[in-house]
C-alpha positions as a Markdown table, in Angstrom:
| # | Residue | x | y | z |
|---|---|---|---|---|
| 1 | Met | -2.5 | 6.6 | -18.1 |
| 2 | Ile | 0.1 | 9.6 | -18.2 |
| 3 | Ala | 1.1 | 10.8 | -14.7 |
| 4 | Ser | 2.4 | 14.3 | -14.0 |
| 5 | Asn | 4.3 | 15.8 | -11.1 |
| 6 | Ser | 6.1 | 19.2 | -10.6 |
| 7 | Pro | 9.2 | 19.7 | -13.3 |
| 8 | Asn | 11.3 | 20.1 | -10.1 |
| 9 | Arg | 10.4 | 16.7 | -8.4 |
| 10 | Leu | 11.2 | 15.1 | -12.4 |
| 11 | Asp | 14.2 | 16.8 | -12.9 |
| 12 | His | 16.0 | 16.3 | -9.1 |
| 13 | Pro | 14.9 | 12.9 | -8.1 |
| 14 | Pro | 15.9 | 11.1 | -4.6 |
| 15 | Pro | 18.9 | 9.0 | -4.0 |
| 16 | Pro | 18.2 | 5.5 | -5.3 |
| 17 | Leu | 16.8 | 2.7 | -3.0 |
| 18 | Pro | 19.6 | 1.1 | -1.2 |
| 19 | Arg | 20.9 | -2.5 | -1.5 |
| 20 | Ser | 19.2 | -3.2 | 2.0 |
| 21 | Phe | 15.7 | -2.7 | 0.4 |
| 22 | Tyr | 16.6 | -5.4 | -2.0 |
| 23 | Asn | 18.1 | -7.9 | 0.2 |
| 24 | Arg | 14.7 | -9.0 | 2.0 |
| 25 | Pro | 12.4 | -11.5 | 1.0 |
| 26 | Thr | 11.3 | -11.2 | -2.9 |
| 27 | Leu | 7.7 | -11.0 | -2.2 |
| 28 | Thr | 8.4 | -8.0 | 0.1 |
| 29 | Val | 10.2 | -6.3 | -2.3 |
| 30 | Ala | 7.9 | -7.0 | -5.2 |
| 31 | Arg | 5.2 | -5.3 | -2.9 |
| 32 | Glu | 7.5 | -2.7 | -2.1 |
| 33 | Leu | 8.6 | -1.8 | -5.4 |
| 34 | Leu | 4.9 | -0.8 | -6.3 |
| 35 | Gly | 5.0 | 2.8 | -6.2 |
| 36 | Ala | 8.7 | 3.2 | -6.6 |
| 37 | Arg | 9.9 | 5.1 | -9.8 |
| 38 | Leu | 12.1 | 3.5 | -12.5 |
| 39 | Ile | 14.6 | 6.1 | -13.9 |
| 40 | Arg | 16.9 | 6.2 | -17.2 |
| 41 | Arg | 19.4 | 8.7 | -17.2 |
| 42 | Glu | 19.6 | 9.1 | -21.1 |
| 43 | Pro | 22.8 | 10.0 | -23.1 |
| 44 | Asp | 21.6 | 13.4 | -23.7 |
| 45 | Gly | 21.4 | 14.1 | -20.2 |
| 46 | Gly | 17.4 | 13.7 | -20.0 |
| 47 | Leu | 15.4 | 11.5 | -17.8 |
| 48 | Thr | 12.9 | 8.8 | -19.0 |
| 49 | Arg | 10.8 | 8.1 | -16.0 |
| 50 | Gly | 7.7 | 5.9 | -14.6 |
| 51 | Leu | 5.9 | 4.8 | -11.7 |
| 52 | Ile | 6.1 | 1.3 | -11.2 |
| 53 | Thr | 2.7 | -0.3 | -11.3 |
| 54 | Glu | 2.9 | -4.1 | -11.6 |
| 55 | Thr | 5.6 | -6.6 | -10.5 |
| 56 | Glu | 5.9 | -10.4 | -10.3 |
| 57 | Ala | 8.3 | -12.4 | -7.9 |
| 58 | Tyr | 10.5 | -15.2 | -9.1 |
| 59 | Ile | 11.9 | -17.1 | -5.8 |
| 60 | Gly | 14.9 | -19.6 | -6.1 |
| 61 | Pro | 15.3 | -23.0 | -7.8 |
| 62 | Glu | 12.2 | -24.5 | -6.3 |
| 63 | Asp | 9.9 | -22.2 | -8.2 |
| 64 | Leu | 9.6 | -23.9 | -11.3 |
| 65 | Ala | 8.6 | -20.6 | -12.9 |
| 66 | Cys | 11.9 | -19.1 | -12.2 |
| 67 | His | 15.2 | -19.3 | -14.3 |
| 68 | Ala | 17.0 | -20.6 | -11.4 |
| 69 | Arg | 15.2 | -23.9 | -11.4 |
| 70 | His | 18.0 | -24.8 | -14.2 |
| 71 | Gly | 21.0 | -23.9 | -11.9 |
| 72 | Lys | 23.4 | -21.6 | -12.8 |
| 73 | Thr | 24.1 | -20.6 | -16.4 |
| 74 | Lys | 25.6 | -17.8 | -18.1 |
| 75 | Arg | 22.6 | -16.3 | -18.8 |
| 76 | Asn | 21.0 | -16.4 | -15.4 |
| 77 | Gln | 24.0 | -16.0 | -13.3 |
| 78 | Ile | 23.6 | -12.6 | -12.3 |
| 79 | Met | 20.6 | -13.9 | -10.2 |
| 80 | Trp | 23.2 | -15.1 | -7.5 |
| 81 | Gly | 24.9 | -11.8 | -7.3 |
| 82 | Pro | 24.3 | -9.3 | -4.9 |
| 83 | Pro | 20.7 | -7.9 | -4.5 |
| 84 | Gly | 19.9 | -4.4 | -6.5 |
| 85 | Gln | 21.5 | -5.6 | -9.7 |
| 86 | Thr | 19.4 | -5.8 | -12.9 |
| 87 | Tyr | 18.7 | -8.9 | -14.7 |
| 88 | Ile | 18.1 | -8.3 | -18.2 |
| 89 | Tyr | 17.0 | -11.2 | -20.3 |
| 90 | Phe | 15.8 | -11.8 | -24.0 |
| 91 | Ser | 12.6 | -13.6 | -24.0 |
| 92 | Tyr | 11.2 | -16.0 | -26.7 |
| 93 | Gly | 13.8 | -14.5 | -29.0 |
| 94 | Met | 11.7 | -11.2 | -29.2 |
| 95 | His | 11.5 | -9.3 | -26.3 |
| 96 | Trp | 13.8 | -7.9 | -23.3 |
| 97 | Leu | 12.8 | -8.0 | -19.8 |
| 98 | Leu | 13.7 | -5.8 | -16.7 |
| 99 | Asn | 14.2 | -7.6 | -13.4 |
| 100 | Ala | 15.6 | -6.5 | -10.1 |
| 101 | Val | 17.6 | -9.3 | -8.3 |
| 102 | Ala | 16.5 | -9.8 | -4.7 |
| 103 | Glu | 17.6 | -11.8 | -1.4 |
| 104 | Ala | 20.9 | -12.5 | -0.2 |
| 105 | Glu | 23.7 | -13.0 | -2.3 |
| 106 | Gly | 24.0 | -16.6 | -3.4 |
| 107 | Phe | 20.4 | -17.3 | -3.5 |
| 108 | Pro | 18.5 | -16.6 | -6.8 |
| 109 | Ala | 15.5 | -14.6 | -6.9 |
| 110 | Ala | 14.3 | -11.3 | -8.9 |
| 111 | Val | 11.5 | -9.3 | -9.1 |
| 112 | Leu | 10.0 | -8.7 | -12.7 |
| 113 | Ile | 9.2 | -5.2 | -13.5 |
| 114 | Arg | 5.8 | -5.8 | -15.7 |
| 115 | Ala | 4.4 | -2.0 | -15.9 |
| 116 | Val | 4.8 | 1.7 | -15.2 |
| 117 | Val | 2.9 | 4.8 | -15.5 |
| 118 | Pro | 4.8 | 7.1 | -17.7 |
| 119 | Glu | 5.9 | 10.4 | -16.2 |
| 120 | Ser | 8.8 | 12.2 | -18.0 |
| 121 | Gly | 10.7 | 11.4 | -21.0 |
| 122 | Ile | 7.3 | 10.5 | -22.4 |
| 123 | Glu | 7.8 | 12.0 | -26.0 |
| 124 | Arg | 10.8 | 9.6 | -26.3 |
| 125 | Met | 8.9 | 6.9 | -25.0 |
| 126 | Arg | 6.4 | 7.3 | -28.2 |
| 127 | Arg | 9.2 | 7.5 | -30.5 |
| 128 | Arg | 10.8 | 4.4 | -29.4 |
| 129 | Arg | 7.3 | 2.7 | -29.3 |
| 130 | Gly | 6.3 | 3.8 | -32.8 |
| 131 | Gly | 3.5 | 6.0 | -31.9 |
| 132 | Lys | 1.8 | 3.5 | -30.1 |
| 133 | Pro | -1.3 | 5.1 | -27.9 |
| 134 | Asp | 0.0 | 6.6 | -24.6 |
| 135 | Arg | -2.3 | 3.9 | -22.8 |
| 136 | Leu | 0.0 | 1.2 | -24.6 |
| 137 | Leu | 3.3 | 2.9 | -24.1 |
| 138 | Thr | 4.7 | 0.9 | -20.6 |
| 139 | Asp | 1.5 | -1.6 | -20.0 |
| 140 | Gly | 3.7 | -4.6 | -20.1 |
| 141 | Pro | 7.2 | -6.0 | -19.4 |
| 142 | Ala | 8.4 | -6.0 | -23.0 |
| 143 | Lys | 6.5 | -2.6 | -24.0 |
| 144 | Leu | 8.3 | -0.9 | -21.0 |
| 145 | Cys | 12.0 | -2.3 | -21.9 |
| 146 | Gln | 11.3 | -0.8 | -25.5 |
| 147 | Ala | 9.9 | 2.7 | -24.1 |
| 148 | Phe | 13.0 | 2.8 | -21.8 |
| 149 | Asp | 15.4 | 1.5 | -24.6 |
| 150 | Leu | 16.7 | -1.2 | -22.3 |
| 151 | Asp | 18.4 | -4.4 | -23.8 |
| 152 | Gly | 21.1 | -7.2 | -22.7 |
| 153 | Gly | 23.7 | -4.1 | -22.6 |
| 154 | Gln | 22.2 | -2.8 | -19.1 |
| 155 | Asn | 22.4 | -6.3 | -17.7 |
| 156 | Gly | 24.1 | -6.2 | -14.2 |
| 157 | Leu | 23.8 | -2.8 | -14.0 |
| 158 | Asp | 24.0 | -1.6 | -10.1 |
| 159 | Leu | 20.5 | -0.1 | -9.2 |
| 160 | Cys | 21.7 | 1.3 | -6.1 |
| 161 | Asn | 24.6 | 3.5 | -7.2 |
| 162 | Pro | 23.5 | 7.1 | -7.9 |
| 163 | Asp | 25.6 | 7.5 | -10.8 |
| 164 | Ser | 23.8 | 4.3 | -12.8 |
| 165 | Ala | 22.2 | 4.9 | -15.8 |
| 166 | Leu | 19.3 | 2.7 | -14.7 |
| 167 | Gln | 18.0 | 3.3 | -10.6 |
| 168 | Ile | 14.6 | 2.8 | -9.0 |
| 169 | Val | 14.0 | 5.7 | -6.4 |
| 170 | Pro | 11.4 | 6.1 | -3.7 |
| 171 | Gly | 8.2 | 7.4 | -4.9 |
| 172 | Ala | 4.4 | 6.8 | -3.9 |
| 173 | Ala | 2.9 | 5.1 | -0.8 |
| 174 | Val | 0.6 | 2.6 | -2.2 |
| 175 | Pro | -1.9 | 1.5 | 0.2 |
| 176 | Glu | -3.0 | -2.4 | 0.5 |
| 177 | Arg | -6.4 | -1.5 | -0.4 |
| 178 | Ala | -5.0 | -0.5 | -3.9 |
| 179 | Val | -3.1 | -3.7 | -4.5 |
| 180 | Thr | -4.2 | -6.8 | -5.8 |
| 181 | Phe | -2.6 | -10.3 | -6.2 |
| 182 | Gly | -2.7 | -13.0 | -8.8 |
| 183 | Pro | -1.0 | -15.7 | -10.8 |
| 184 | Arg | 2.0 | -14.6 | -13.0 |
| 185 | Val | 1.6 | -14.3 | -16.4 |
| 186 | Gly | 2.5 | -16.7 | -19.2 |
| 187 | Leu | 3.5 | -19.9 | -17.4 |
| 188 | Tyr | 2.2 | -22.0 | -20.2 |
| 189 | Ser | 4.3 | -25.2 | -19.5 |
| 190 | Val | 5.0 | -24.5 | -15.4 |
| 191 | Pro | 2.9 | -27.3 | -13.2 |
| 192 | Glu | 1.1 | -26.6 | -9.7 |
| 193 | Pro | 1.5 | -25.2 | -7.5 |
| 194 | Trp | 4.0 | -22.6 | -8.9 |
| 195 | Val | 1.3 | -21.8 | -12.1 |
| 196 | Ser | -1.1 | -20.5 | -9.4 |
| 197 | Lys | 1.2 | -19.2 | -7.0 |
| 198 | Ala | -0.4 | -15.3 | -6.3 |
| 199 | Trp | 2.7 | -13.7 | -6.9 |
| 200 | Arg | 1.6 | -11.2 | -9.7 |
| 201 | Leu | 1.2 | -7.7 | -7.8 |
| 202 | Leu | -0.8 | -5.1 | -9.3 |
| 203 | Val | -1.8 | -1.5 | -8.6 |
| 204 | Arg | -5.6 | -1.0 | -9.1 |
| 205 | Pro | -6.2 | 1.2 | -11.8 |
| 206 | Glu | -8.7 | 3.5 | -9.6 |
| 207 | Trp | -6.1 | 4.5 | -7.4 |
| 208 | Leu | -3.8 | 5.7 | -10.3 |
| 209 | Thr | -4.9 | 9.2 | -10.4 |
| 210 | Glu | -2.8 | 12.3 | -10.6 |
| 211 | Ser | -3.4 | 13.6 | -7.2 |
| 212 | Thr | -2.9 | 10.3 | -5.4 |
| 213 | Val | 0.5 | 9.7 | -7.4 |
| 214 | Ser | 1.7 | 13.4 | -6.9 |
| 215 | Glu | 0.6 | 13.4 | -3.2 |
| 216 | Gly | 2.6 | 10.2 | -2.3 |
| 217 | Ala | 5.5 | 11.1 | -4.1 |
| 218 | Ala | 9.1 | 11.4 | -2.4 |
């Protein structure tokens, strides 16, 4: 699905979500990121933008699906930093994945941004995704990073800085009836109870209509 809003709203987004938004329990952050808008400020001055529709929570060293289970390393050290930073890592030697660091500094937690609905910069996304159908542009975390041209060079960006190249801004209010919870994806070697934790949050497709998204927009 491709969402649409007035050009004025797309060209002049509101300020990014503040650090206090991320300095809360990870599941709260994951839930309230649904309906927020991911914005990439492109080098040419344009915007690439999408409505967040799927997230996953990864919470501390006890969570055996979380990178923090191994302790602090060069790769994951950003998770211990201030909330509201990007944690972008290379997965399985193939794909980049975007996370937002959550909770208080010193506690390693993050929310994986799994999917967005494209809103602007769509032609740019199509080029980056090699002409894939619109419904497949950003419906997974690796696809999203490819469409937004994100890689390790954007690791550690401050999502709360209005001058940052990558921001998350307020968006559509997603009602509870429109959200489903389920197990996180791809945890092939993770034991119970962590593999079955319902820490994947998804906006129901039937809620994602142009009228609903536009009416709830900030």
